[in-house]
Phi, psi and omega in degrees: 000141185289168183294321181297319175294322177298316184297324182286326185288320182293324179294319173291335175292316182295322180300307187294324173300313184291323176300310183302313181299321178294337178273349182289146173302150189303307183298316174304317184292321183286325178296315172302317185285322175306317181285336178282310189273338179247351175072023183204165184280158185255118179261111188255345172290320177225065183290144184234319183273171184299314189285326175295321182290317177302323180285330171300312185293331180293332181271316193242009175228076180243097178262144183290339175290347184287329185285330180292313191291331173287331191280126190288340174268316185285338177290343177294326180288320179301312180298314179302321182290319191275315183227351177116144185275004173291337185270001181263131178296133188303137180268137186249341177175163178215136184220160175264347173208164189290335186287338181284350182293118181264107182302336182288330175287355187248146177294178182291339178227139184197174178234134168246134176216154180276149190272354190247001185219187181228022186223015186250026181284131181238123181249126174255121176254350179204111188291340186286333186248008188285129183271094181297317182297311176303319180294312184298320179295321191280320176297320180297316179294321178294326184297324189276000176262133172274100181301345175294323188296316185300323189230002183057042175276103191305321183299337182275351194297316192250022169288129177284114181289136175217181180235137177238155173239131174245163175298142177278130186223149176225157179263205188296342176290334179077001177228342178225180177225092180293130174253145181253112186261119189250119178276124173242140175240118181060027180089014176240120179297143179223335186208149184234132181243132176239114177264135179217163178069023192293338180259009179232288177218100188294120180235164180209127173252143174253144185221149175278183181292343177265008183070035177263137178294129180257120184270066174227173188219136171233108179068294175270160189295144170271161173217096177295343177284348177267122181268111176257124186286149174301126176308139179311314193242045177302315184302322179294310180311308181304312176302318183285323169303317184299311185296320183283336184258001181308131168083359186249133192292326179199125176199146184253123176254134187242135183229160172238154169249107189231123174048043176082008182241157174259129168238147174276142178260284183198170174245130189235124175271334181226105176303122181059028181063013179093011179234042179281137182262120177267153179294326182218141179291334176300315185284328177301313179295319185302313186288321182304328185286339185279348181269122175266109183288129178276179172298147177305126176224102188247000000 
């Protein structure tokens, strides 16, 4: 068979597999996927670990407001109502498809992203050399995918996909934008995650609320040799995180520190989609112990 024929057959097999997976009941699909990705069974009747409880929450804690909070466009209104629009990165535009984007209406630097996923960010540092064709292809491909189905993350299921442009910003490094990801449980901040070097070698350090380094690892390598300064307005970030996470069993609220100001990043309900690899089983269980599961709400 020719290479073209093999490629067509592979695409057909992938399409058939995707269709089959989409039709699987959510619980059965998650049990199957968890065993493949984590190498062990998913215990949903009596969940104990962080990962197990996140997957339980996907199935049984489904509130309409979660959709608004996960939508990168609609969440802006939510943030304005809860903590104030002064924490929002300036919005430059919003479109329903990539062809609507008018380059003339954008500054020399900007960030494009889809509102319904977490992997479609396109950064323009120089509009004169920006590859518009590649950007439109990437964004269009992302718009065609319902982000709910791969990992059954409930908040994404009913988001109406759009594209937004935001102001391009960097922190004190001058090259990247570190975000401070605050894990909250029942409205109480407990852990801070800092990702850095994402465009070179993605690493991740963990800190407690007093900015003490935690020698544990969640998915990406830790690097105790990298000294990350305590953000100037950490207390404000924690205060805002508490307001945004009130009444939610487990949610991550992300912030940036830029030129002495705090900006909101995003809200994430399921760290690593509930498939995070921990450096120790004990830490997975410790974070799991902080989640108080609510009554089932489907």
